[in-house]
C-alpha positions in Angstrom: -52.4 -22.4 -13.5 -50.4 -24.2 -16.2 -47.7 -21.8 -17.5 -46.2 -22.6 -20.9 -43.7 -20.7 -23.1 -44.0 -21.2 -26.8 -40.5 -20.5 -28.2 -38.7 -20.2 -31.6 -35.3 -19.2 -32.7 -33.4 -18.1 -35.8 -29.7 -19.0 -36.3 -26.7 -18.4 -38.5 -27.0 -21.9 -39.9 -28.1 -25.4 -39.0 -25.1 -26.8 -37.1 -25.0 -25.8 -33.4 -22.0 -28.0 -32.7 -20.3 -26.8 -35.9 -20.1 -23.2 -34.7 -23.4 -21.7 -35.8 -25.0 -19.3 -33.4 -28.4 -18.0 -32.2 -29.4 -14.6 -33.7 -33.1 -14.3 -32.7 -35.3 -15.6 -29.9 -39.0 -15.2 -29.7 -41.4 -16.5 -27.0 -45.1 -16.3 -26.1 -46.6 -16.9 -22.7 -49.6 -19.2 -22.3 -51.7 -19.8 -19.1 -53.7 -22.9 -19.4 -53.1 -22.8 -23.2 -54.4 -19.2 -23.5 -52.0 -16.5 -24.7 -51.6 -13.7 -22.0 -50.1 -11.1 -24.3 -46.7 -11.3 -22.6 -43.9 -12.0 -25.1 -40.1 -12.1 -25.2 -38.1 -11.0 -28.3 -34.4 -10.3 -28.7 -31.9 -10.3 -31.6 -28.3 -11.3 -30.8 -24.9 -10.5 -32.5 -23.5 -14.0 -33.3 -20.0 -12.7 -33.8 -19.8 -14.8 -37.0 -21.3 -14.4 -40.5 -24.8 -15.6 -41.3 -24.8 -18.4 -43.9 -26.4 -17.7 -47.3 -28.9 -20.5 -46.8 -30.0 -19.1 -43.3 -30.2 -15.5 -44.7 -32.6 -16.8 -47.4 -34.8 -18.2 -44.7 -35.0 -15.3 -42.2 -33.5 -12.3 -44.0 -31.4 -11.2 -41.0 -28.1 -9.8 -42.4 -24.7 -9.4 -40.8 -25.1 -5.7 -41.0 -28.4 -5.7 -39.2 -27.0 -7.9 -36.4 -23.8 -6.0 -36.0 -25.0 -3.6 -33.3 -27.2 -6.1 -31.4 -26.1 -7.4 -28.0 -24.3 -10.7 -27.6 -26.2 -13.7 -26.2 -24.5 -13.3 -22.8 -26.0 -9.8 -22.4 -29.6 -11.0 -23.0 -29.5 -14.5 -21.3 -30.6 -13.0 -17.9 -33.8 -11.5 -19.4 -34.5 -14.7 -21.3 -34.2 -16.9 -18.1 -36.4 -14.5 -16.2 -39.1 -14.8 -18.8 -38.9 -18.5 -19.1 -38.8 -18.9 -15.2 -40.8 -22.1 -14.4 -42.7 -22.2 -17.6 -42.9 -25.4 -19.6 -41.3 -24.9 -23.1 -43.3 -25.7 -26.2 -41.2 -25.9 -29.4 -41.7 -27.2 -33.0 -38.8 -29.6 -33.7 -37.4 -29.1 -30.2 -34.0 -30.8 -30.7 -33.0 -28.0 -33.0 -33.8 -25.0 -30.8 -32.9 -26.7 -27.6 -29.6 -27.7 -29.1 -28.8 -24.1 -30.0 -29.9 -22.8 -26.6 -27.8 -25.4 -24.7 -24.8 -24.6 -26.9 -25.2 -20.9 -26.1 -25.5 -21.7 -22.4 -22.4 -23.8 -22.5 -20.4 -20.9 -24.0 -21.1 -18.9 -20.8 -18.7 -21.1 -18.9 -19.0 -20.8 -15.1 -22.1 -18.7 -15.4 -23.9 -21.2 -17.6 -27.5 -22.1 -16.6 -28.4 -25.8 -16.4 -29.0 -27.3 -19.8 -32.6 -27.7 -21.0 -33.7 -31.3 -21.1 -35.6 -32.4 -24.1 -37.9 -34.6 -22.0 -39.1 -31.5 -20.2 -40.1 -29.8 -23.5 -43.4 -30.2 -25.4 -42.4 -30.9 -29.0 -45.3 -30.1 -31.4 -43.7 -31.8 -34.4 -44.2 -35.4 -33.1 -47.5 -34.3 -31.8 -48.5 -33.2 -35.3 -47.0 -36.4 -36.8 -49.1 -38.6 -34.4 -52.3 -36.6 -35.2 -51.6 -36.4 -39.0 -49.5 -39.4 -40.0 -48.1 -39.2 -43.5 -49.0 -35.5 -44.0 -46.7 -32.5 -44.1 -46.4 -31.1 -40.6 -44.2 -28.0 -41.0 -45.6 -24.8 -39.6 -47.0 -23.5 -42.9 -48.7 -26.9 -43.6 -50.3 -26.9 -40.1 -51.5 -23.3 -40.5 -53.2 -24.3 -43.8 -54.7 -27.4 -42.2 -56.2 -25.4 -39.2 -57.2 -22.3 -41.1 -54.6 -20.1 -39.2 -53.7 -16.9 -41.0 -49.9 -16.9 -41.7 -49.9 -14.3 -44.6 -47.5 -12.1 -42.6 -45.0 -15.0 -42.7 -43.1 -14.0 -45.8 -39.8 -14.8 -43.9 -39.2 -16.8 -40.8 -39.1 -14.7 -37.7 -38.8 -16.0 -34.2 -41.5 -14.0 -32.5 -44.1 -14.3 -35.3 -43.4 -18.0 -35.6 -43.8 -18.5 -31.8 -47.2 -16.6 -32.0 -48.3 -18.7 -34.9 -47.1 -21.9 -33.2 -49.1 -21.0 -30.1 -52.3 -21.1 -32.2 -51.2 -24.4 -33.9 -50.5 -25.9 -30.4 -54.0 -25.0 -29.2 -55.4 -26.8 -32.3 -53.3 -29.8 -31.8 -54.7 -30.0 -28.3 -58.3 -30.0 -29.5 -59.0 -26.3 -30.4 -59.9 -23.1 -28.7 -63.0 -24.6 -27.1 -60.9 -27.1 -25.2 -58.6 -24.2 -23.9 -61.6 -22.3 -22.7 -62.7 -25.4 -20.8 -59.4 -25.6 -19.2 -59.5 -22.0 -18.1 -63.0 -22.4 -16.7 -61.9 -25.4 -14.7 -58.9 -23.4 -13.3 -61.1 -20.4 -12.3 -63.7 -22.6 -10.7 -61.0 -24.3 -8.7 -59.5 -21.1 -7.6 -62.9 -19.8 -6.5 -63.4 -22.9 -4.4 -60.1 -22.4 -2.7 -58.4 -25.4 -4.3 -55.3 -25.6 -6.6 -56.0 -26.4 -10.2 -54.1 -29.4 -11.4 -52.2 -29.2 -14.7 -54.6 -29.8 -17.5 -54.2 -32.2 -20.4 -55.5 -32.5 -23.9 -58.1 -34.9 -22.7 -59.9 -32.3 -20.6 -63.6 -31.9 -21.2 -64.7 -29.5 -23.9 -66.3 -26.2 -22.9 -70.0 -26.0 -22.7 -72.4 -23.7 -21.1 -70.9 -21.9 -18.1 -71.9 -23.1 -14.6 -70.0 -20.2 -12.9 -71.8 -18.5 -10.0 -71.9 -14.7 -10.0 -69.1 -14.6 -7.5 -67.0 -16.9 -9.5 -67.6 -14.9 -12.7 -66.5 -11.8 -10.8 -63.3 -13.4 -9.8 -62.7 -14.5 -13.4 -63.4 -11.0 -14.7 -60.9 -9.8 -12.2 -58.3 -12.2 -13.4 -58.8 -11.2 -17.0 -58.5 -7.5 -16.1 -55.2 -8.3 -14.2 -53.6 -9.4 -17.5 -53.7 -5.9 -18.8 -54.9 -4.4 -22.1 -52.2 -6.2 -24.2 -53.7 -9.6 -23.5 -55.3 -11.1 -26.5 -58.3 -12.6 -24.9 -60.5 -11.2 -27.7 -59.2 -13.9 -30.0 -60.6 -16.6 -27.8 -63.5 -15.0 -25.8 -65.9 -12.5 -27.5 -67.1 -9.5 -25.6 -70.6 -11.0 -25.3 -69.5 -14.6 -24.6 -70.0 -16.2 -21.1 -66.8 -16.1 -19.0 
């Protein structure tokens, strides 16, 4: 199974090397491009003021952040959630720059820095697919018919959830993701290991699963728990 983590951050400003800090991290887990319902969300006390420009973007005030834990107190939970997942970020140099700067502040306990070449950056993906067009998150939501009416301010978890939907569309849409999941389930039922899928994978058509394979697939879906948002991708009456 291909595990990916769609991640977004909010910060005190735009200059990680100039002393700005992370104040919010949100992340969404995907398996073969399907959200599982598992998320990560934390606020951090930056121990410095939030700039006026940043506050106008996300609305997170110094007073709100004053009683939140510092980054060092939440980094263990963050690392556990990321684990071996591949990061998916919109404009990755910004978020990765802030994460690596926070890591570096930990001194001897610092995790290895995140390498940009290991991250899927959806901004250049969107630019390649829609050259010359606006490719910020709001523009992509409008282009793909994704509801972002809740996004009156930037928020790390909400933006990560929206980006997960945008990412699926950039890869070819929900039908492609369903095809990837079907391939993984079929391979698992046959006792083989599913290979990481790519955007060029065949689109989903009528299911060829046997009854036994379908039962294994249903068991996998049940194992994700009631919080999984499969209903956004597979209707109750759709074939597995």
